[in-house]
C-alpha positions as CSV (number, residue, x, y, z in Angstrom):
1,X,-35.1,357.1,110.9
2,X,-35.9,355.6,107.6
3,X,-36.6,358.0,104.8
4,X,-38.0,357.6,101.3
5,X,-36.3,359.4,98.5
6,X,-38.1,360.6,95.4
7,X,-36.9,361.8,92.1
8,X,-35.9,365.5,92.0
9,X,-37.9,367.3,89.4
10,X,-36.1,369.5,86.9
11,X,-36.2,373.3,87.4
12,X,-35.0,375.5,84.6
13,X,-33.7,379.0,85.4
14,X,-32.7,382.1,83.6
15,X,-29.5,383.8,84.6
16,X,-29.0,387.5,83.9
17,X,-25.5,388.8,83.1
18,X,-24.6,391.7,85.4
19,X,-27.3,391.0,88.0
20,X,-26.8,389.5,91.5
21,X,-29.0,386.4,91.8
22,X,-30.0,383.7,94.3
23,X,-30.7,380.1,93.5
24,X,-32.1,377.9,96.2
25,X,-34.1,374.8,97.3
26,X,-35.8,373.6,100.4
27,X,-34.9,370.0,101.3
28,X,-37.8,367.9,102.7
29,X,-38.0,364.2,103.5
30,X,-40.8,361.8,104.3
31,X,-40.5,359.5,107.3
32,X,-41.4,356.0,106.0
33,X,-42.7,354.9,109.4
34,X,-44.9,357.8,110.2
35,X,-45.6,359.3,106.8
36,X,-44.7,362.8,108.1
37,X,-42.9,365.2,105.8
38,X,-40.3,367.4,107.4
39,X,-37.4,369.6,106.6
40,X,-33.8,368.4,106.8
41,X,-31.6,370.4,109.2
42,X,-28.6,371.4,107.0
43,X,-27.3,374.1,109.4
44,X,-24.5,372.0,110.9
45,X,-22.0,369.7,109.2
46,X,-23.4,370.1,105.7
47,X,-21.9,372.0,102.8
48,X,-23.4,372.8,99.4
49,X,-22.3,373.9,96.0
50,X,-24.0,375.5,93.0
51,X,-22.6,374.0,89.9
52,X,-23.1,375.8,86.5
53,X,-22.1,373.3,83.8
54,X,-21.8,372.8,80.1
55,X,-24.9,371.6,78.2
56,X,-23.8,368.0,78.4
57,X,-22.8,368.3,82.1
58,X,-19.3,367.2,81.4
59,X,-17.6,370.5,82.3
60,X,-18.2,372.6,85.4
61,X,-17.9,376.2,84.3
62,X,-18.7,377.9,87.7
63,X,-18.8,376.4,91.2
64,X,-20.1,378.6,94.1
65,X,-20.5,377.6,97.7
66,X,-24.0,378.1,99.1
67,X,-24.0,380.6,102.0
68,X,-27.5,379.9,103.3
69,X,-27.9,376.5,105.1
70,X,-30.8,376.5,107.6
71,X,-32.5,374.3,110.2
72,X,-35.6,374.3,108.0
73,X,-33.9,372.8,105.0
74,X,-33.2,375.9,103.0
75,X,-30.1,375.8,100.9
76,X,-29.4,379.0,98.8
77,X,-26.5,380.1,96.8
78,X,-25.8,383.7,95.8
79,X,-24.4,384.5,92.4
80,X,-22.5,387.8,92.3
81,X,-23.2,390.3,89.6
82,X,-19.8,389.9,88.1
83,X,-20.1,386.1,87.7
84,X,-20.9,386.2,84.0
85,X,-19.2,389.3,82.8
86,X,-16.0,387.7,81.5
87,X,-15.7,387.4,77.7
88,X,-15.9,383.6,77.9
89,X,-19.5,383.8,78.9
90,X,-20.3,385.4,75.5
91,X,-20.2,381.9,74.0
92,X,-21.6,380.1,77.0
93,X,-25.3,380.8,76.6
94,X,-26.9,377.6,78.0
95,X,-26.2,374.5,80.1
96,X,-27.0,372.5,83.1
97,X,-27.0,373.5,86.8
98,X,-27.4,371.7,90.1
99,X,-27.2,372.2,93.8
100,X,-25.2,369.4,95.5
101,X,-25.0,368.9,99.3
102,X,-22.5,366.8,101.2
103,X,-22.0,365.6,104.7
104,X,-19.0,363.4,105.4
105,X,-19.2,360.7,102.7
106,X,-22.8,361.4,101.8
107,X,-23.5,363.5,98.7
108,X,-26.9,364.3,97.2
109,X,-28.3,366.4,94.4
110,X,-31.1,368.6,95.8
111,X,-32.0,370.5,92.7
112,X,-31.1,370.5,89.0
113,X,-32.2,371.8,85.6
114,X,-31.1,373.8,82.6
115,X,-30.0,377.4,82.5
116,X,-30.1,380.1,79.9
117,X,-27.9,383.2,80.2
118,X,-29.3,386.6,79.0
119,X,-28.2,390.2,79.1
């Protein structure tokens, strides 16, 4: 099945120190032949990571596996409440984030944006 890719739009998020949070995306693709849009089954064989990075994207400060991978394209990553309580996060207030999925040799960014950490 041929598919057409489109640019992933930026989604900025606010992360709250001390709160458990969930960041997710639903992966959908358009079939080039039929024009139908459908979800991608990521429930088997796929893995996903949430990457919390420095403002320039050069350093990954936090990497969490995504625990929700569903047949209807939902990919969600839970951030534990203790994730940003270490002293180092007092100076890390902003940066980039993204959710990356991989299957064998294929890797793709599903969602990305900038994050701000607040108390």
